[in-house]
MARVEX-74594 format. One record per residue (C-alpha): residue in one letter; x, y, z. Coordinates in steps of 0.1 Angstrom, whole numbers, plus 5000, padded with zeros to 4 digits. Layout:
REM residues N
AXYZ ...
This chain:
REM residues 424
M500050005000 T501350344990 V502150585019 N501950965014 V503151255034 L500251465044 A499851805061 L496551925074 G495952235094 L494852595098 N496952905106 H496753285111 V496053335074 S493353075069 A491453115102 P490753395128 V491753345164 S488153265173 V488552945153 R492152865160 E491552865198 R488952595194 V491452345179 S494552465198 M496052175218 P497952235251 E501152035255 D499551765277 L496851695251 V499151635221 Q500251275230 P496651165237 A495651325204 L498451135185 N497250805201 A493650885191 L494550985156 R496450665149 S493950425165 S490950595148 F492250495113 G493150135121 G496750155110 A496150365079 V497950655096 K501450505100 E503150805115 A502051135129 A503151455146 I501051755158 L502252115159 S500052355179 T500952715186 C499053035189 N499153085152 R498652735139 T497552375145 E498852125120 L498851745116 Y501751585098 C501151225088 A502650935068 A499350775058 E497550575031 P495950795005 H492350735014 V492950895048 T493151235032 D489451305030 Q488751175065 L491351375085 P489251705086 T486351515101 W488651355127 L490151695137 A486751845141 E485351555161 F488451545184 N488051915192 Q484251895195 I483652155168 E481252125139 A482952005107 G481152265086 V482652535108 L486152405106 R486452285070 P486552625052 H489652725073 L491652405067 Y494352345041 M495251985031 L498651925013 D500251605002 R503551474989 D505851754976 E503452034987 A503351895023 V507151875023 R507452225010 H505052345037 A507052185065 F510252345051 R508552695049 V507052675084 A510352585100 S512152855080 G509753125092 L508253195058 D504753095069 S504853285101 M502953605111 V506353755118 L508353685086 G511553505095 E510853465132 T512753185150 Q510453075177 I508552845154 L511552625148 G511852545185 Q508152475186 L508452235157 K511352055174 D509252025205 A506351875185 V508751625169 R510151525203 T506651475217 A505651255187 D508851055191 E508151005228 A504550885219 G506050625195 A504350805166 L507350865144 G508850625119 T511450635091 L509550865068 L508551145092 H511851125110 Q513651185078 L511251465068 F511751655100 Q515551605101 K515651745066 T513252025077 F515552135105 S518552125081 V516752345055 A515652595081 K519252635093 E520452675057 V517752945050 R518553135081 T522353125076 T522453205038 T519653455035 A518653775053 I515153645061 G515453715098 A517154045096 Q515554345112 S512454135121 V509554315137 S508454085166 M505054055182 A506654195214 A507754515195 A504354545180 A502754535214 V504954825225 R504055015194 L500254975200 A500655085236 E502555395224 R499655485201 V497455525231 F499855665257 G502655815237 N505655795260 L505355495283 G507455645310 D504455715332 C502755375326 K502355085349 V502654755330 L501354415341 F502454085325 I500253785330 G502253465325 A505953385327 G506653205294 E508953285265 M506553535248 I505953725281 E509753735286 L510153885251 C507454145257 A508954235291 T512354295274 H510754535249 F508654715274 A511454745300 A513554925273 Q510955205273 Q511455255311 P507855245323 A506955365358 S506655005370 I506454645359 V504554365377 V504453995368 A501553775377 N501653405374 R500053095389 T503452975401 I504853265421 E508453125418 R508453145380 A507053505383 E509953595407 T512553445383 L511253665355 A510653975376 N514253965390 R515554025354 F513654355351 D513554485386 A509854415387 A507354315413 V505254005414 M501653925423 R499353625424 L496653565398 S494153555426 D494853925432 L493854035397 P490254145406 E491454385433 R494554525415 L493654525378 A492654895379 E496254995389 F497654915354 D497755105322 V499054825300 V498154455305 V499954185284 S498753835288 C499953505274 T499253185294 A498352825286 S494952855303 S492052685285 L489652945298 P489753335299 I491553475329 L490153835325 G486353835321 L484154125310 G482854185346 M486354205361 V487554455334 E484454655336 R484854705373 A488554805368 T487555075342 K485055235366 L487755255392 R490155415366 R487555685359 R487855685321 K491555665321 P492455425291 I493855085295 V495654885268 M495154515269 V497254275247 D496153915245 L498853695229 A497253365241 V495453105220 P492953015234 R492453375245 D493153495281 I490753795278 E487153765269 P486653925234 E483554115247 V485954335267 A486754525234 R483254685236 L484054875268 D484855245265 D488455335272 V489654975267 Y491954905238 L492054535234 Y494354375209 S494454005199 V497353815184 D495753875150 D495654255156 L499354245163 G499954055131 V498654345111 V501154575127 V503954325122 Q503254285085 S504054655079 G507654585087 T508354305062 D508754485028 A512554515031 R512954135033 E510954035002 A514253974982 A515353735009 V512053545006 V512753484969 Q516153344978 A514753135006 E512052984984 A514652884958 I516552694984 I513452524996 D512352424961 N515652254956 R515552074989 V512051954982 R513151794950 H515951614968 F513551484995 M510951364969 H513751184951 W514651004984 M511050914988 Q510850764953 V514050564958 R512650444992 A509450334975 N511450124951 V513149924979 P510449654981 I510549594944 I514349574944 R514149334973 D511749114954 L514049114923 Q517049024944 A515048744962 N513848604929 A517448614915 Q518748444946 S516148174943 I517048104906 Q520748094915 E520147844943 Q518047614920 E520647614893 L523447554918 E521547254933 R521047104898 A524747154890 R525746974922 K523546674914 F525046644879 L528546674893 A527746414920 R526646154894 G529946204876 D529046444847 A532046644832 P532446974851 D532847174818 V529447034806 V527747104839 L529047464840 E527947524804 Q524447394812 M524247614843 A525347924824 R522847854796 A519947804821 L520848124841 T521048324809 Q517648194797 K515948274830 Y517648614832 L516248714798 H512848524800 G510848804815 T512149074791 L511748864760 N508248754770 A507249124775 L508549214741 N506848934723 H503449004739 S503449384739 E501649624715 E503649854692 A503750164715 E504649964746 R507249764726 K508950094715 Q509150204751 L510549874762 L513149874734 G514250224745 W514850094780 L516849784770 P520249964766 R519850094802 L518649764817 F521249554798 P524249764791 S526949634768 G530249504782 N532049834775 E529350034793 R529549804824 R533249864825 
């Protein structure tokens, strides 16, 4: 049975955050999802990996071709979302297009921030998780190793990552649109992960009046806060203290909103119409989208920041052309490897058949020698028999083929049976 490389998913281009957050998978759900995916198709999905970030959720599979049409339904059912809602936002790629997509994702060409590097680490984490779940085999392992190699080549030989405008820088820019100079602003960060650390670095450079880090684990909050001379607070203190802050940046792994409409509405009343900028970088979202309807609240989602980010990418378009050329070349190399790999069972059968013929003729020759036949005669008979069996299939195909097929076979004969000079 033929096995194809497939990529199914949705990203910041194909789906709004309101859809992406419904299929986003936290780290602890990925392994159960991989197990469910493979068991659901009764072995038709041979290998699989799942990449889930704030901007994309993607399945990479080595699977039998008939699985293609069924994967969207599985993804919808697993996430308890209507298939009709999900399908318009999905892309399904196979073979060389799936390989090209993996290479582009890892190289930062498919990111909201062109050339960003965080996605490569996220993809490596996804591959590690799949490996630990026993969901990787030869095909996907080779694909991802080549993917990481291509990403490194793109980043070291092109300027794709030069002068990148990050999501963190975009968050600062949006806050400056409301407050101008941030020197008098009090900034609250909710979460203590990599994205919050990046944002804290950018905001700290603007020297705000104060920085506070809130996190479920106070120790992690303190580790981050110490880097920026910031204070810490518990998430449970948010309802009482939210009104203190002019800028709130949130990015946690919570499956439910942390800041609800009622909490923010009470905070705005205490602030007496003083504006508050809220940046929600989480998927699923940390801040209820209804908060955007409140007066004096400027709520920005990860998609809103993407619009700001895109304005800074024009200078790198030449690097994109160079990167795409590298990727096209490497896709051809990988597809050639896949084709050679697909021929392995046929080659093994040919070798096994030849070995069987060899053993049969050797056994016959030994019997003739054992009964006293002349060695020269036995060797001549064995050579004649081997030659006839060697040519039998080809001669039979030529004798029973139509004209067009016969011409094609005759064209291949010099390559299949090179002359003595060519073999040397």
